GUPA-933486 format. One line per 8 residues: their letters; for each residue x, y, z of N, C-alpha, C, CB. Coordinates in nm, 2 decimals, padded with zeros to 4 digits. Atoms other than C-alpha are relative to their C-alpha. Glycine has a CB too. Example, Ala and Ser with C-alpha at 12.3 -4.5 7.8 and 13.67 -1.06 7.14 Angstrom:
REM GUPA-933486
AS = 00.09/-00.12/00.00/01.23/-00.45/00.78/00.09/00.12/00.00/-00.10/00.00/00.12; -00.09/-00.11/00.00/01.37/-00.11/00.71/-00.08/00.11/00.08/00.04/00.05/-00.14
END
This chain:
REM GUPA-933486
MGAPSFKD = -00.07/-00.09/-00.09/-03.33/-10.83/-03.90/00.00/00.14/-00.06/00.15/-00.05/00.02; 00.01/-00.14/00.05/-03.37/-10.45/-03.93/00.13/00.06/-00.02/-00.07/00.08/00.10; -00.12/-00.08/00.03/-03.12/-10.18/-04.02/00.07/00.02/00.13/-00.04/00.13/-00.06; -00.08/-00.03/-00.13/-02.83/-10.12/-03.77/-00.04/00.13/00.06/00.15/00.00/-00.04; 00.03/-00.13/-00.08/-02.89/-09.86/-03.50/00.11/00.10/-00.03/-00.02/-00.03/00.15; -00.10/-00.11/00.01/-02.70/-09.53/-03.50/00.12/-00.04/00.08/-00.06/00.13/00.05; -00.11/00.05/-00.08/-02.49/-09.67/-03.21/00.09/-00.10/-00.07/-00.05/-00.04/00.14; -00.07/00.10/00.08/-02.40/-09.97/-03.42/00.09/00.06/-00.11/-00.09/-00.11/-00.06
CVAADIHG = -00.08/-00.06/00.11/-02.29/-09.75/-03.71/00.12/00.08/00.06/-00.09/00.10/-00.07; -00.11/-00.07/-00.06/-02.08/-09.53/-03.48/00.11/-00.09/00.05/-00.05/00.09/00.12; -00.10/00.10/-00.05/-01.91/-09.83/-03.32/00.08/-00.06/-00.12/-00.07/-00.12/00.07; -00.07/00.05/00.12/-01.83/-09.97/-03.67/00.10/00.10/-00.06/-00.10/-00.04/-00.11; -00.09/-00.11/00.05/-01.68/-09.63/-03.77/00.13/00.02/00.08/-00.08/00.13/-00.01; -00.12/-00.02/-00.08/-01.43/-09.64/-03.48/00.12/-00.05/-00.07/-00.02/-00.06/00.14; -00.12/00.07/00.07/-01.20/-09.89/-03.66/-00.01/00.02/-00.15/00.00/-00.14/00.04; 00.02/-00.01/00.15/-01.35/-09.85/-04.01/00.04/00.13/-00.06/-00.14/-00.03/-00.03
VFLNTQEF = -00.03/-00.13/00.05/-01.28/-09.48/-04.04/00.11/00.07/00.09/-00.13/00.09/00.00; -00.08/-00.08/-00.08/-01.13/-09.30/-03.74/00.13/-00.07/00.04/-00.07/00.05/00.12; -00.12/00.07/-00.04/-00.88/-09.56/-03.62/00.05/-00.10/-00.11/-00.03/-00.08/00.13; -00.04/00.08/00.12/-00.82/-09.70/-03.97/00.15/00.03/-00.03/-00.09/00.03/-00.12; -00.15/-00.02/00.02/-00.44/-09.75/-04.02/00.03/00.05/-00.14/00.07/-00.12/00.04; -00.02/-00.05/00.14/-00.48/-09.66/-04.39/-00.05/00.14/-00.01/-00.07/-00.09/-00.10; 00.05/-00.13/00.00/-00.64/-09.33/-04.30/00.07/00.09/00.10/-00.15/00.01/00.02; -00.05/-00.09/-00.10/-00.56/-09.16/-03.97/00.09/-00.07/00.10/-00.12/00.05/00.08
ADTHTIDG = -00.07/00.07/-00.11/-00.42/-09.42/-03.72/00.13/-00.07/-00.04/-00.10/-00.10/00.07; -00.12/00.08/00.01/-00.10/-09.60/-03.67/-00.01/-00.10/00.11/00.14/00.09/00.01; 00.00/00.10/-00.10/-00.03/-09.91/-03.47/00.11/00.04/00.10/00.03/-00.14/-00.06; -00.09/-00.03/-00.11/00.13/-09.83/-03.13/00.00/-00.10/00.10/-00.04/00.14/00.06; -00.01/00.09/-00.12/00.24/-10.03/-02.83/-00.04/00.09/00.12/00.14/-00.07/00.02; 00.05/-00.08/-00.12/00.04/-09.89/-02.53/-00.02/-00.10/00.11/-00.14/00.07/-00.04; 00.00/00.09/-00.12/00.10/-10.05/-02.19/00.03/-00.14/-00.04/-00.13/00.02/00.07; -00.04/00.14/00.04/00.26/-10.35/-02.36/-00.09/-00.07/-00.10/00.01/-00.08/00.12
RKMDAVVD = 00.09/00.07/00.10/-00.02/-10.42/-02.61/-00.01/00.09/-00.13/-00.14/-00.01/00.06; 00.01/-00.07/00.13/-00.03/-10.33/-02.98/-00.15/00.03/-00.02/00.06/-00.08/-00.11; 00.14/-00.04/00.04/-00.34/-10.13/-03.08/00.01/00.12/-00.09/-00.08/00.03/00.13; 00.00/-00.11/00.09/-00.44/-09.88/-03.34/-00.04/00.13/00.08/-00.11/-00.02/-00.11; 00.02/-00.13/-00.07/-00.43/-09.52/-03.21/00.03/00.12/-00.09/00.07/00.00/00.13; -00.03/-00.13/00.06/-00.42/-09.16/-03.33/00.08/00.08/00.10/-00.12/00.07/-00.06; -00.07/-00.09/-00.09/-00.15/-08.94/-03.17/-00.01/00.13/-00.07/00.15/-00.05/00.02; 00.03/-00.13/00.06/-00.26/-08.58/-03.24/00.06/00.11/00.09/-00.15/00.02/-00.02
DDALLERD = -00.06/-00.11/-00.09/-00.02/-08.33/-03.08/-00.05/00.14/-00.04/00.15/00.00/-00.02; 00.06/-00.13/00.04/-00.18/-08.04/-03.28/-00.12/00.03/00.08/-00.02/00.00/-00.15; 00.13/-00.02/-00.08/-00.51/-08.09/-03.09/00.03/00.06/00.14/-00.08/-00.13/00.01; -00.04/-00.06/-00.13/-00.32/-07.99/-02.77/00.00/00.15/-00.01/00.14/-00.05/00.04; 00.00/-00.14/00.01/-00.28/-07.64/-02.90/-00.15/00.06/00.02/00.05/00.04/-00.14; 00.13/-00.04/-00.02/-00.66/-07.61/-02.92/-00.05/-00.02/00.14/-00.10/-00.08/-00.10; 00.04/00.02/-00.14/-00.71/-07.76/-02.58/00.07/00.11/00.09/00.05/-00.14/00.05; -00.07/-00.10/-00.08/-00.45/-07.52/-02.43/-00.06/00.14/-00.02/00.15/00.01/-00.04
AARGGVHT = 00.07/-00.13/00.02/-00.62/-07.22/-02.59/-00.13/00.01/00.08/-00.02/00.03/-00.15; 00.12/00.01/-00.07/-00.95/-07.33/-02.44/00.01/00.01/00.15/-00.08/-00.12/-00.04; -00.03/00.00/-00.14/-00.79/-07.36/-02.10/00.06/00.13/00.04/00.08/-00.12/00.04; -00.06/-00.12/-00.04/-00.64/-07.02/-02.11/00.15/00.00/00.00/-00.04/00.04/00.13; -00.15/00.01/00.02/-00.28/-07.12/-02.20/00.06/-00.11/00.09/00.06/00.13/00.04; -00.08/00.10/-00.07/-00.01/-07.34/-02.05/00.09/00.06/00.10/00.08/-00.09/-00.10; -00.09/-00.05/-00.11/00.17/-07.28/-01.72/00.13/-00.07/-00.02/-00.06/-00.02/00.14; -00.13/00.06/00.01/00.54/-07.34/-01.75/00.08/00.04/00.13/00.08/00.05/-00.12
DGTYRTRR = -00.07/-00.02/-00.13/00.77/-07.37/-01.44/00.15/-00.03/-00.02/-00.06/-00.08/00.11; -00.14/00.02/00.03/01.11/-07.41/-01.61/00.04/-00.14/-00.03/00.08/00.04/00.12; -00.03/00.14/00.04/01.08/-07.78/-01.69/-00.05/-00.02/-00.14/-00.07/-00.10/00.09; 00.04/00.03/00.14/01.04/-07.93/-02.04/-00.10/-00.11/00.01/00.12/-00.04/-00.09; 00.11/00.10/00.00/00.72/-08.12/-02.08/-00.03/-00.05/-00.14/-00.13/00.06/00.06; 00.04/00.07/00.12/00.66/-08.37/-02.36/-00.14/-00.04/00.02/00.09/-00.12/-00.03; 00.14/00.03/-00.02/00.29/-08.38/-02.41/-00.05/-00.07/-00.13/-00.08/00.13/00.03; 00.06/00.07/00.11/00.08/-08.61/-02.64/-00.14/-00.01/00.03/00.07/-00.14/-00.02
LLYVDKTD = 00.14/00.02/-00.01/-00.28/-08.66/-02.71/-00.03/-00.13/-00.08/-00.09/00.12/-00.05; 00.03/00.13/00.07/-00.40/-09.02/-02.79/-00.15/-00.01/-00.01/00.06/-00.11/00.08; 00.14/00.05/00.02/-00.73/-09.14/-02.94/00.01/-00.15/-00.02/-00.06/00.08/-00.12; 00.00/00.15/00.01/-00.79/-09.51/-02.89/-00.13/-00.06/00.04/00.11/-00.06/00.10; 00.13/00.07/-00.02/-01.08/-09.75/-02.89/-00.01/-00.04/00.15/-00.02/-00.12/-00.09; 00.02/00.03/-00.14/-01.21/-09.79/-02.53/00.01/-00.15/00.02/-00.13/00.05/00.05; -00.01/00.15/-00.02/-01.25/-10.17/-02.58/00.14/-00.05/-00.02/-00.10/-00.06/-00.09; -00.14/00.04/00.02/-00.90/-10.20/-02.71/00.09/00.03/00.12/00.06/00.06/-00.13
YGGRPMSG = -00.08/-00.04/-00.11/-00.75/-10.01/-02.42/-00.04/-00.07/00.13/00.00/00.15/00.02; 00.05/00.06/-00.12/-00.97/-10.15/-02.15/-00.06/00.09/00.10/00.10/-00.08/00.06; 00.06/-00.09/-00.10/-01.15/-09.86/-01.99/00.08/00.13/00.01/-00.01/-00.06/00.13; -00.06/-00.13/-00.01/-01.07/-09.50/-01.91/00.11/00.00/00.11/-00.10/00.11/00.03; -00.11/00.00/-00.11/-00.73/-09.46/-01.72/-00.02/00.12/00.09/00.14/00.01/-00.07; 00.01/-00.11/-00.10/-00.72/-09.25/-01.41/00.11/00.10/-00.01/00.00/-00.06/00.15; -00.10/-00.10/00.00/-00.53/-08.92/-01.39/00.11/-00.04/00.09/-00.06/00.14/00.04; -00.11/00.03/-00.08/-00.18/-08.98/-01.26/00.06/-00.14/-00.03/-00.04/00.00/00.14
KILNLDGR = -00.05/00.14/00.04/-00.15/-09.34/-01.40/00.12/00.02/-00.09/-00.12/-00.08/-00.07; -00.12/00.01/00.09/00.18/-09.42/-01.57/-00.04/-00.08/-00.12/00.12/-00.06/00.07; 00.04/00.06/00.13/00.11/-09.50/-01.94/00.13/-00.02/-00.08/-00.11/00.08/-00.07; -00.12/00.03/00.08/00.38/-09.66/-02.16/-00.04/00.01/-00.15/00.07/-00.13/00.03; 00.03/-00.02/00.14/00.36/-09.54/-02.52/00.13/-00.02/-00.08/-00.06/00.14/-00.03; -00.11/00.04/00.08/00.60/-09.71/-02.76/00.13/00.01/00.07/00.01/00.10/-00.12; -00.13/00.01/-00.08/00.86/-09.77/-02.49/00.03/00.12/00.09/00.11/-00.02/-00.09; -00.03/-00.11/-00.09/00.84/-09.43/-02.32/-00.11/00.02/00.10/00.01/00.13/-00.09
EYRVVQAD = 00.10/-00.01/-00.11/00.67/-09.36/-01.99/-00.05/00.14/00.00/00.05/-00.04/00.13; 00.07/-00.12/-00.01/00.41/-09.08/-01.96/-00.09/-00.01/00.12/-00.07/00.04/-00.13; 00.11/00.00/-00.11/00.17/-08.97/-01.68/-00.13/00.05/-00.07/00.05/00.09/00.11; 00.13/-00.04/00.05/-00.20/-08.95/-01.77/-00.04/00.13/00.07/-00.10/-00.11/00.02; 00.05/-00.13/-00.05/-00.31/-08.59/-01.73/-00.15/00.00/00.01/00.04/00.12/-00.08; 00.14/00.00/00.01/-00.67/-08.64/-01.83/-00.05/-00.10/-00.10/-00.06/00.14/-00.03; 00.05/00.10/00.09/-00.88/-08.90/-02.00/-00.15/00.02/-00.01/00.03/-00.15/00.03; 00.14/-00.01/00.02/-01.23/-08.86/-02.15/-00.04/-00.11/-00.10/-00.04/00.14/-00.06
EAAGVLTI = 00.06/00.10/00.09/-01.46/-09.10/-02.34/-00.12/00.06/-00.07/-00.03/-00.13/00.08; 00.12/-00.04/00.07/-01.71/-09.02/-02.61/-00.02/-00.10/-00.12/00.02/00.14/-00.06; 00.04/00.09/00.11/-01.89/-09.27/-02.84/00.10/-00.12/-00.02/-00.01/00.07/-00.13; -00.09/00.11/00.00/-01.64/-09.55/-02.75/00.14/00.03/-00.03/-00.05/-00.10/-00.10; -00.13/-00.04/00.03/-01.33/-09.35/-02.82/00.06/00.07/00.12/00.02/00.08/-00.13; -00.06/-00.07/-00.11/-01.09/-09.25/-02.54/00.09/00.11/-00.05/00.08/-00.10/00.09; -00.09/-00.11/00.03/-00.91/-08.92/-02.56/00.09/00.01/00.13/-00.07/00.14/-00.03; -00.09/00.01/-00.12/-00.60/-08.95/-02.33/00.11/00.10/-00.02/00.06/-00.14/00.02
EIEAIRT = -00.11/-00.10/00.00/-00.38/-08.65/-02.26/00.11/-00.05/00.09/-00.05/00.14/00.04; -00.12/00.05/-00.08/-00.03/-08.76/-02.14/00.11/00.10/00.00/00.04/-00.14/-00.05; -00.12/-00.08/00.00/00.29/-08.59/-02.04/00.11/-00.06/00.07/-00.03/00.14/00.06; -00.12/00.04/-00.07/00.64/-08.66/-01.94/00.09/00.12/00.02/00.09/-00.11/-00.09; -00.08/-00.11/-00.03/00.85/-08.41/-01.76/00.15/-00.03/-00.01/-00.03/00.05/00.15; -00.14/00.02/00.02/01.21/-08.39/-01.87/00.08/00.12/00.06/00.04/-00.02/-00.15; -00.08/-00.11/-00.05/01.48/-08.19/-01.70/00.12/00.03/-00.08/00.04/-00.03/00.15
END
């Protein structure tokens, strides 16, 4: 059998490096299932700057950015879906997938 392909190496790195709970990730309960994920609120600042800032309308928004293995989560969630993260409900703003990792932007509006 030959050497692993680049795609095989990237797939192995998802849990071996990026979603490794001894490095970057923590175990979270997402929609009732435990899975390794990275919650990176700092990356939202970069996204906001690229979009030209954040519109505020007098409400308090709790925003989070999740990185999770697409196979663990089960596919890309649609915008507007209610996602439960560690017992709190959020609405999916946007979800993207690259190399088997989902990037899910979520928010909860609090008054």
